[in-house]
N, C-alpha and C positions, 0 to 999 in steps of 0.2 A: 268118510262114513256118511251115509245118507241120513238126513233128518226127516222124520215123519211128523207132519203137522195134521192131526186129525181132530175134528171137532168132537166135543164131549157127547155122551149119550143124550139123546133127546128125551124129553119128558112126555111126548105125545107121538102117536103114530104119524109118520111123515107122508103117508098116503091119505088116511082117513081124517087126520087131525084130532082123533079122539085121545084124551089124556090116558096115559098108562096108569093102572092101579097098582098099589103096592103088592108085590108077589106075583104079578102077571108075567107070563112068558112072552118074550118078544124075539124077533129075528133082526140081525144086523147084516147088512150087505155093504161091503167096502169096494168102491170102484176107483180105478186110477184114471183121472181125467187129465186134460191138457194143463189145467191150472193146479193140480194137486189131487189129493185123495178126497173123495166124497163118501161120507158115511150116511147110510139110510137105516133108520130104526123103524121097524114096522110091526104092527100087531099081527097076531097069528092069521086073522082073516085076510088082511091086506096082503100079507106075504103069500098066502095060498093063492090068491087071485093073480099075483104078479110074478110068482116064483119062476115060471117057465121063461118069461121074458128076461128077468133079472139075472138068473143063473146062466143064461146062454150068452150074455154079453162078453165080448172079447176082452174088455177091460176089467173084468171081475178079478179082484185080488183075494177076497175072502168072504166067507159067510159063516155066521155062528148064531147060536141061540143063547139067550141070557134070561135072567129073572130080574125084573125091575124092582129096585129098592127106592122108595120115595125118600127124598132128601130130608134130613131132620130139620125141625124148625130152627130158624136162626135166632140165637139168644139175643135179647136186647142189649145194646151197649150201655155201660154204666153212664157214660157221658156221650151223648150223640152230637157229633160235629156235623155241621151242614155239609152235605154232598151237593153235587151240581144239580141233581133233580129236585131235592127238597128246597134248595135255594131258589131255583127257578119258580117253583110253586109259590113260595113266599113273595117273590118279586111281582108275580102276576096278580096275586091277591091284593097287593098294595095299589095297583093300577096307577102308578106314578110315572110321569114322563121321564123323570131323571134316571129311572132304572131301565129304560127301554134298550140302551146299548148293551148293558150287562146281560139283560134277559136274552137278547139276540145272540150274544157270544156263547152263553150257556146252552142255548138250544142247538147251536152248531156243534158244540162239544158233545152233547148227548146224541146228536145225529151221527157223529163220527163213531161213537161207541155203540151205535145201533140200539140205543135205548129209546130214541124217538125216530119217527119217520115222517117225512114231508108227505102230506096227503093231497095238498092243493094250495092254491094261492088266490087272493082276491085283492081288490083295491077298496080302501075305506078312507074317506076324507083325503083323497089324493095320495095316500100312502099304500105301499104294497104290504100285505099281511100274509104270512105263511101259516098254514094250518098244519101243526104237527100232531101226530098221534102216538100215544104210548101203547105199543102192541099188546103188552101183557094186561094192562088195566082197561084199555079202551079210552082212557082220558084224552081229551083234545086240548091243545095249547095254541091259541092264536098269538103269533109273535110278529109284531110290527117291525118292518125293515127300517132301521134308523138312518139309512143312507150314509153309513160310515165311510169316511175317506181313509186312504191308506195311512196318512200321518196321524190319524186319531186312534188307530188300532192298539198301539202300545199302551196308551193311557187307559183305554177300556179294559184291556187284559190285566193291567195292574189293579184296577177297581175290582174286577172279578176275583183275582187272587186274594185281595184284601177281604172281600165278602166271604169267600170260602174259608179263609183262615180264622176270621173273627166273628163270622155270623152276622145276621141281620136282627137287630133288636129294636124295640120301640123307641129307644133313645138314640138310635144310630144317627150320626151326622149325615147331612146330605152329601151325596157324591159330588165332587167338583164337576162343573159342566165340561163336556167334551170340547177340547180346544178347537177353535176355528183356525183356519189357515187358508192357504191357496186352494182354489177350487180344483178338485180332481174328479175323475170319473168315479161314481159310487160303485160299490160291489153290486153285481147283478143277481146273485143268488147265494144262499148259505154255503154251497159247495166251494165258492170262491174264497171264503175265509176259512174253510175247514183246515187247510194245511197250515194256516197261521194260528189257529186257536190251540190252546194248550190241550194236550191229549189227556 
């Protein structure tokens, strides 16, 4: 049996970028690409402009109209546990060097989940700094590369897991320093630790 993996309905027109309004009619075009199914949600105006082109494509699977329903507001949790994004924000607010490796791993985790995107990099005081952007809010996160070695990664991941489970409080004990060891090649970019970072 064939499994279909199709992305959820977009909340904005994928041609114009305009946010859909509650109750607005939209068009969906489903295309069969080499890597899977691609769903395009378009406002009426954008579909009118591109319909001839889209509906004539040989890989067209389906086309339908729908009515957009705005998602309900998310109720606040009774007890909010730190998630990776809120923990990263707290670590960056502290501006403490001891948290640099944990912040780096959290940023890589959020990049894998497509919550953050790398927009550029620079060098400050001899260290590489990645500039991440949160696409939804537009917030920018400068993340210093701690030049982690492979043998240090397990310890940093344990620190991150501990912080995610127990949170970061004013009375939190300092994280142990990342263990030194034989000199190895440092990671060259966040993508190199992405496969090792917890999903």
